[in-house]
C-alpha positions as CSV (number, residue, x, y, z in Angstrom):
1,M,101.1,100.1,102.9
2,K,102.5,101.5,99.6
3,I,103.0,99.1,96.7
4,G,105.6,99.2,93.9
5,V,106.5,97.1,91.1
6,C,109.9,96.0,89.6
7,L,110.5,96.4,85.8
8,P,111.3,93.2,84.0
9,Y,114.9,94.1,83.5
10,M,116.4,90.7,83.2
11,K,114.2,89.3,80.3
12,A,115.9,88.3,77.1
13,G,114.1,89.8,74.0
14,I,112.3,92.6,75.8
15,N,112.1,95.7,73.5
16,R,111.1,99.3,73.2
17,D,107.3,98.7,72.8
18,D,107.2,96.2,75.8
19,L,108.9,98.8,78.1
20,L,106.6,101.6,76.9
21,A,103.6,99.4,77.6
22,W,104.9,98.7,81.1
23,F,105.5,102.4,81.8
24,R,101.9,103.3,80.7
25,V,100.3,100.6,82.8
26,V,102.5,101.3,85.9
27,D,101.9,105.0,85.8
28,S,98.1,104.7,85.4
29,G,97.6,101.9,88.0
30,P,97.4,101.9,91.7
31,F,101.1,101.8,92.1
32,H,103.2,104.0,94.3
33,S,106.6,103.3,92.8
34,V,108.6,101.5,90.1
35,S,111.9,100.0,90.7
36,C,114.7,98.1,88.8
37,G,117.5,96.0,90.1
38,E,121.1,95.8,89.1
39,R,122.9,92.8,87.7
40,I,125.8,92.5,85.1
41,H,125.7,89.0,83.7
42,G,122.9,87.7,81.7
43,P,120.5,89.6,79.3
44,T,120.1,92.5,81.7
45,C,119.2,96.1,81.0
46,D,121.3,98.8,82.6
47,M,119.5,99.9,85.8
48,G,120.2,103.8,85.4
49,A,119.2,103.9,81.7
50,L,116.0,102.0,82.2
51,L,115.1,104.1,85.2
52,A,115.8,107.3,83.3
53,A,113.3,106.0,80.6
54,A,110.8,105.2,83.3
55,A,111.4,108.7,84.7
56,A,110.9,110.5,81.4
57,C,107.8,108.2,80.4
58,T,105.9,108.4,83.8
59,T,104.5,111.3,85.7
60,H,103.1,109.8,88.9
61,V,105.1,106.9,90.4
62,E,108.2,107.3,92.4
63,I,111.4,106.1,90.9
64,S,113.2,103.7,93.2
65,P,116.5,101.9,92.3
66,T,116.6,98.5,94.2
67,L,119.4,98.4,94.3
68,Y,122.9,99.9,93.4
69,V,125.6,97.5,94.2
70,L,127.5,100.5,95.2
71,P,131.0,99.1,95.7
72,M,131.2,98.1,92.1
73,H,131.0,101.6,91.0
74,S,132.5,105.1,91.4
75,A,130.6,106.9,94.2
76,V,130.7,110.2,92.3
77,E,129.2,108.5,89.1
78,V,126.4,107.0,91.1
79,A,125.7,110.4,92.9
80,R,125.6,112.1,89.6
81,E,123.2,109.6,88.2
82,I,120.9,109.6,91.1
83,A,120.8,113.5,90.9
84,T,120.1,113.3,87.2
85,L,117.4,110.7,87.7
86,D,115.7,113.1,90.2
87,L,115.9,115.9,87.7
88,I,114.4,113.9,84.9
89,S,111.6,112.6,87.0
90,G,110.8,116.0,88.5
91,G,111.7,115.1,92.1
92,R,110.1,111.6,92.2
93,M,113.5,110.0,93.3
94,N,112.9,109.8,97.0
95,R,114.5,106.5,98.0
96,V,117.4,104.7,96.8
97,A,118.6,101.1,98.0
98,L,122.2,100.4,98.2
99,G,123.8,96.9,98.8
100,Y,127.2,95.2,98.8
101,G,126.2,92.5,96.2
102,G,127.4,88.8,96.5
103,R,128.2,88.1,92.8
104,E,132.0,88.3,92.7
105,Q,131.7,87.7,88.7
106,D,129.8,90.9,88.4
107,Y,132.6,93.0,90.2
108,A,135.2,91.1,87.9
109,A,133.4,92.1,84.8
110,L,133.4,95.8,85.7
111,G,137.0,95.7,86.9
112,A,136.0,96.3,90.5
113,T,137.4,94.8,93.6
114,F,135.3,92.4,95.6
115,R,137.4,92.2,98.6
116,G,137.0,95.2,101.1
117,R,133.5,96.3,99.7
118,Y,132.0,96.7,103.2
119,G,134.4,99.3,104.3
120,R,134.5,100.9,100.8
121,M,130.7,101.4,100.9
122,D,130.8,103.4,104.1
123,E,133.2,105.8,102.6
124,Q,131.3,105.9,99.3
125,V,128.0,107.0,101.1
126,A,129.8,109.9,102.6
127,T,131.2,110.9,99.2
128,M,127.9,110.7,97.6
129,R,126.4,113.0,100.3
130,E,129.1,115.6,99.7
131,V,128.4,115.7,96.0
132,W,124.7,116.3,96.6
133,R,125.5,119.1,99.0
134,G,127.5,120.7,96.3
135,N,130.7,120.4,98.1
136,E,134.0,119.9,96.1
137,V,135.3,116.4,95.8
138,I,138.6,117.8,94.1
139,P,139.6,121.1,95.7
140,G,139.3,123.9,93.3
141,C,137.4,122.1,90.7
142,G,133.8,123.1,91.9
143,P,130.8,121.0,92.4
144,I,129.8,117.8,90.4
145,G,126.6,117.0,88.8
146,P,123.2,118.6,88.4
147,Q,121.7,120.2,91.5
148,G,119.1,117.9,93.1
149,L,115.7,118.9,94.4
150,R,116.9,118.1,97.9
151,P,120.4,119.1,99.0
152,E,120.8,116.1,101.3
153,G,119.8,113.8,98.5
154,P,117.2,111.0,98.6
155,Q,116.7,108.6,101.6
156,L,119.4,105.8,101.4
157,L,118.0,102.3,102.2
158,A,120.4,99.5,103.1
159,G,119.8,96.3,101.1
160,A,121.4,94.2,103.7
161,I,120.6,90.8,105.0
162,G,122.8,89.6,107.8
163,P,123.0,91.0,111.4
164,K,126.5,92.2,110.9
165,S,125.7,94.0,107.7
166,I,122.5,95.6,109.1
167,E,124.5,96.7,112.1
168,R,127.1,98.4,110.0
169,C,124.4,100.2,107.8
170,A,122.7,101.6,110.7
171,Q,125.5,104.2,110.8
172,W,124.4,105.8,107.7
173,A,121.1,104.3,106.3
174,D,117.7,105.8,106.5
175,G,116.0,102.4,106.3
176,L,116.1,98.8,105.3
177,Y,115.2,97.0,102.1
178,A,114.3,93.6,103.5
179,W,113.9,90.8,101.1
180,S,111.8,87.6,101.3
181,G,111.6,85.6,98.1
182,N,108.2,84.2,99.1
183,G,106.9,87.1,101.0
184,E,107.0,85.5,104.4
185,S,105.9,87.6,107.4
186,E,108.3,86.1,109.9
187,E,111.3,86.6,107.5
188,L,110.4,90.3,106.9
189,A,109.6,91.0,110.6
190,N,112.8,89.5,111.8
191,A,114.9,91.7,109.4
192,F,113.1,94.8,110.7
193,A,113.6,93.8,114.3
194,L,117.3,93.5,113.7
195,A,117.2,96.9,112.1
196,D,115.3,98.5,114.9
197,A,117.9,97.1,117.4
198,A,120.8,98.3,115.3
199,W,119.4,101.8,115.0
200,D,118.9,102.0,118.7
201,R,122.6,100.9,119.3
202,A,123.7,103.5,116.7
203,G,121.8,106.2,118.6
204,R,119.5,106.9,115.7
205,E,116.4,109.0,116.7
206,Q,114.4,108.2,113.6
207,R,113.2,104.7,113.0
208,P,114.3,103.0,109.8
209,Y,112.0,103.1,106.8
210,R,110.8,99.6,106.2
211,L,110.7,98.5,102.6
212,G,110.0,94.8,101.6
213,G,110.2,92.8,98.4
214,F,109.2,89.4,96.9
215,W,108.9,87.4,93.7
216,Y,105.5,86.8,92.1
217,T,103.6,85.9,88.9
218,L,100.2,86.2,87.6
219,A,100.9,84.9,84.1
220,E,99.4,81.7,82.7
221,D,101.3,78.6,83.8
222,G,102.6,80.8,86.6
223,A,104.0,78.2,89.0
224,Q,106.4,76.8,86.3
225,K,107.4,80.2,85.1
226,L,108.1,81.4,88.8
227,Y,110.1,78.5,89.4
228,D,112.1,78.9,86.2
229,Y,112.7,82.6,86.8
230,V,114.1,82.0,90.5
231,Y,116.2,79.1,89.4
232,Q,117.7,81.1,86.5
233,Y,118.2,84.1,88.9
234,L,120.2,82.0,91.2
235,D,121.9,79.4,89.0
236,I,125.1,81.4,89.6
237,A,125.1,79.9,93.1
238,G,125.0,76.4,91.8
239,P,122.1,73.9,91.0
240,E,121.5,72.9,94.6
241,I,120.9,76.4,95.9
242,A,119.0,77.4,92.8
243,T,116.7,74.4,93.1
244,M,116.2,74.9,96.8
245,M,115.3,78.5,96.4
246,A,113.0,77.8,93.3
247,E,111.1,75.3,95.2
248,S,110.5,77.5,98.1
249,V,108.4,80.2,96.1
250,S,104.8,79.9,95.5
251,R,103.2,83.4,94.7
252,S,101.7,82.4,91.3
253,S,98.1,83.0,91.9
254,S,95.9,85.9,93.0
255,D,95.2,84.4,96.5
256,Q,98.9,83.6,96.9
257,V,100.0,87.2,96.0
258,L,97.2,88.7,98.2
259,E,98.5,86.5,101.1
260,A,102.1,87.7,100.6
261,L,100.9,91.3,100.5
262,D,99.1,90.7,103.9
263,N,102.2,89.2,105.2
264,A,104.2,92.1,104.3
265,E,101.8,94.5,105.9
266,A,101.7,92.3,109.1
267,A,105.5,92.5,109.2
268,G,105.3,96.3,109.3
269,C,106.3,97.1,105.7
270,E,105.6,100.7,104.9
271,E,106.3,99.9,101.3
272,V,106.7,96.6,99.3
273,F,108.0,95.8,95.9
274,L,106.7,93.0,93.8
275,V,109.2,91.5,91.4
276,P,107.6,89.7,88.4
277,A,108.9,86.4,87.0
278,T,108.0,87.3,83.4
279,A,107.9,90.4,81.2
280,E,104.3,89.7,80.1
281,L,102.1,92.8,80.5
282,V,99.5,90.7,82.3
283,E,101.8,90.7,85.2
284,I,100.9,94.2,86.0
285,E,97.5,94.5,84.4
286,K,96.3,91.6,86.7
287,L,98.2,93.0,89.6
288,A,96.5,96.4,89.1
289,E,93.1,94.7,89.2
290,L,94.1,92.8,92.2
291,L,95.2,95.9,94.1
292,Q,91.9,97.7,93.2
293,K,89.9,94.9,94.7
294,R,92.2,94.7,97.8
295,G,91.6,98.4,98.4
């Protein structure tokens, strides 16, 4: 199982030196990939800009957005950004996760329409692939964006949760990004089973790529920091849901993180992303040591 780590893109006070240190440790460690999520409200870094910096400052790890909330954006702009990231990284942009997003406030902040986002994304994926093939979007105006290193573009993974969403994404996605906040094997396995069945019904010959993810911390006083991070991440849904989810996570020690990794592997993950609760460098320094021992 390949293991990646998410950058601390949501932390207030993070600076250039912090990010450069993260890039160095990630690229020199036993990591397969580095990712970044997308969120508008809060002290969040822009995903495209942060991944561009990661692509320029690393040489080994794959660059994997997890994920673009595609219906908030222009499909053409996202296609150009992805092709540019592939160029900057020297062809390390192999997989991109796309999702519908559930934060109506983020849509509103960007002037995007929340309603109709499911059908819109189906059309957007088709547009992105036309851009990557070099086909004209506006007749007579020529191709858009830099030429990627693969004409079909990267693999597109669906960041979908519910059965209906997974069913819909099976028409165009190359795999599934399944999320389990606490890295539970049953939760991940159930999502992949839904994807396998949906891919079969869609007549897809190739099995969906299986990417998983969960929250963790290896920082001092980790249990409290993990609780605080998850609560703050979900406080937009209200205190009841935020409290429930914050109380459900426990991956705040080496043994707990190892157990979650074993769970992900048992569930059939081909790759898993660990999302840190803090921006402390110890998060990836200790994780790198842990992965070396795990083998």
